[in-house]
C-alpha positions in Angstrom: -106.4 43.6 -44.0 -108.6 42.3 -41.3 -111.8 40.4 -41.9 -114.6 39.8 -39.4 -115.5 36.2 -39.2 -118.7 35.2 -37.4 -119.8 31.6 -36.9 -122.3 30.5 -39.4 -124.3 27.3 -39.3 -123.2 25.2 -42.3 -124.1 21.9 -43.7 -120.8 20.1 -44.6 -121.2 16.7 -46.2 -118.1 14.6 -45.8 -116.7 11.3 -47.0 -113.2 9.7 -47.1 -111.3 8.1 -49.9 -108.4 5.7 -49.5 -106.4 6.9 -52.5 -102.9 5.8 -51.3 -103.7 7.5 -48.0 -106.9 9.0 -46.7 -108.4 12.1 -48.4 -111.4 13.8 -46.7 -113.7 15.1 -49.4 -116.0 17.8 -48.0 -118.8 19.7 -49.7 -120.6 22.8 -48.3 -124.2 22.1 -49.3 -125.3 25.6 -48.5 -122.7 27.2 -50.7 -123.4 24.7 -53.5 -127.1 25.5 -53.6 -126.4 29.2 -53.6 -124.4 29.0 -56.8 -125.9 30.7 -59.8 -127.4 27.9 -62.0 -126.1 29.4 -65.2 -123.2 27.1 -66.3 -122.7 25.4 -63.0 -125.1 22.5 -63.2 -122.5 20.0 -64.5 -120.2 21.0 -61.6 -123.0 20.6 -59.0 -123.8 17.2 -60.5 -120.2 16.1 -60.4 -119.5 17.2 -56.9 -122.7 15.4 -55.6 -122.0 12.3 -57.7 -118.5 11.8 -56.2 -120.0 10.8 -52.8 -121.5 7.6 -54.4 -119.5 7.0 -57.5 -115.9 8.0 -57.2 -113.7 5.3 -58.8 -110.6 4.2 -56.9 -108.7 2.9 -59.9 -107.4 6.2 -61.4 -105.9 7.2 -58.0 -104.2 3.9 -57.5 -102.8 3.1 -61.0 -101.2 6.3 -62.4 -99.4 9.5 -61.5 -100.5 12.3 -59.3 -100.6 15.9 -60.5 -98.8 16.9 -57.3 -95.8 14.7 -58.4 -95.3 16.4 -61.8 -91.9 18.0 -61.7 -91.7 20.0 -64.9 -92.6 23.7 -65.3 -95.3 25.2 -67.6 -94.9 28.5 -69.4 -97.3 31.0 -67.9 -97.1 34.5 -66.5 -98.1 34.5 -62.8 -99.9 37.4 -61.1 -98.8 37.9 -57.5 -101.2 39.4 -54.9 -99.9 40.0 -51.4 -102.0 40.2 -48.2 -105.4 39.6 -49.9 -108.6 38.0 -48.6 -107.2 34.5 -49.4 -104.1 35.1 -47.3 -106.3 36.3 -44.5 -108.3 33.1 -44.7 -105.1 31.1 -44.3 -103.8 33.2 -41.5 -107.0 33.2 -39.4 -107.7 29.5 -40.2 -104.3 28.4 -39.0 -105.0 30.2 -35.7 -108.6 29.5 -35.1 -108.6 25.8 -36.0 -105.3 25.0 -34.4 -107.0 22.8 -31.8 -109.3 21.0 -34.3 -106.7 19.7 -36.7 -103.1 18.8 -36.8 -102.7 19.4 -40.5 -102.2 22.9 -41.7 -104.1 22.0 -44.9 -107.1 20.8 -43.0 -107.1 24.0 -40.9 -107.1 26.3 -43.9 -109.5 24.1 -46.0 -112.1 23.8 -43.2 -111.9 27.4 -42.2 -112.6 28.5 -45.8 -115.3 26.0 -46.3 -117.1 27.2 -43.1 -116.6 30.9 -43.5 -116.2 31.8 -47.2 -119.5 31.8 -49.3 -117.4 31.2 -52.5 -115.7 28.1 -51.2 -117.7 25.0 -52.2 -115.6 21.9 -51.6 -112.2 20.7 -50.5 -110.1 17.6 -51.4 -112.1 17.2 -54.6 -111.2 14.0 -56.4 -110.4 14.5 -60.1 -108.6 12.5 -62.9 -107.8 12.2 -66.6 -108.2 8.9 -68.5 -105.3 8.0 -70.8 -107.5 8.8 -73.9 -107.9 12.3 -72.5 -104.2 13.1 -72.4 -103.4 13.3 -76.1 -100.6 15.7 -76.9 -99.0 15.3 -73.4 -96.8 12.3 -74.2 -93.6 14.3 -73.8 -94.4 15.1 -70.2 -96.6 12.3 -68.8 -97.0 8.6 -69.2 -100.2 8.7 -71.2 -100.7 4.9 -70.8 -102.0 5.5 -67.2 -104.5 7.8 -65.6 -103.5 11.1 -64.0 -105.2 12.0 -60.8 -105.4 14.5 -57.9 -107.4 16.1 -55.2 -108.1 19.9 -55.3 -107.4 21.6 -52.0 -110.1 24.2 -52.2 -112.7 24.8 -55.0 -114.3 28.2 -55.2 -117.0 29.6 -57.6 -116.7 33.3 -57.7 -117.4 36.1 -60.2 -118.4 33.6 -62.9 -115.2 31.6 -62.5 -114.5 28.1 -61.2 -111.4 28.7 -59.1 -108.8 25.9 -58.4 -106.8 26.7 -55.2 -103.9 24.9 -53.7 -102.6 25.8 -50.2 -98.8 25.9 -50.3 -97.2 26.9 -46.9 -94.2 28.5 -48.7 -95.9 29.7 -51.9 -93.1 32.0 -53.0 -90.7 29.1 -53.2 -92.9 26.8 -55.3 -91.5 25.7 -58.7 -94.2 23.4 -59.9 -97.4 24.6 -58.2 -98.6 26.2 -61.5 -98.1 22.8 -63.2 -100.1 21.0 -60.5 -103.0 23.4 -60.5 -103.1 23.6 -64.3 -103.7 19.9 -64.5 -106.3 20.1 -61.7 -108.2 22.5 -64.0 -107.7 20.2 -67.0 -109.0 17.2 -65.0 -112.1 19.0 -63.6 -112.8 20.4 -67.1 -112.7 16.9 -68.5 -114.9 15.4 -65.8 -117.6 18.1 -66.0 -117.4 19.1 -69.6 -117.1 22.8 -68.6 -114.7 24.7 -70.9 -111.2 25.5 -69.5 -112.0 29.2 -70.3 -114.3 29.2 -67.2 -111.5 28.2 -64.8 -108.9 30.2 -62.9 -105.9 28.7 -61.0 -104.2 29.9 -57.9 -101.9 28.8 -55.0 -101.3 30.7 -51.8 -100.2 30.9 -48.2 -100.8 33.4 -45.4 -98.6 36.1 -47.0 -99.2 35.9 -50.8 -101.0 34.3 -53.6 -100.2 33.5 -57.3 -102.8 33.4 -60.1 -103.0 32.5 -63.7 -105.5 31.6 -66.4 -105.1 27.9 -67.5 -105.9 28.8 -71.1 -102.6 30.9 -71.0 -100.4 27.9 -70.2 -97.9 26.7 -72.8 -95.4 23.8 -72.8 
């Protein structure tokens, strides 16, 4: 697969959060405004709201979704050498002089070149009261938080994406991205049925529906 990428003038709004270390939250304002309004207004409102009203406490007090080390039961779909893999491959090459971090290279390349990519390092969290039924897996006395690598809106779905340099070796990426979907669903009020989760590298990607997850 070979995609043709041409430079496009984009308006990227950026801020940084010191949530243990610095996370650079970026929002493509062009792509955000191009979203179909049907069902996405709460997401738009949330993404804009985070620039002025993201609380620090949930990210400093509790656990991170990326630190959860237990598997969830779900059937993964594998898709090799797709558009997402091409974004990663080309981004790692073209942005090699702009960023040291592989994550930043992939995130920014997608944000600047993919019309479906809306934001990266999106701050999300669950309050303890929102974690009922998870006491066997998580300390529900404290918040759970995270930052979504890349957020897409495509084909009527809100897509949670996590870049994993060795995706085929991941044991808990489905757990991490599942809880990302749970957190964003809770923050926006959008049903989990409208979400899809995936993680990827430059060779393959893995996908699942968060409503299919079982413990």
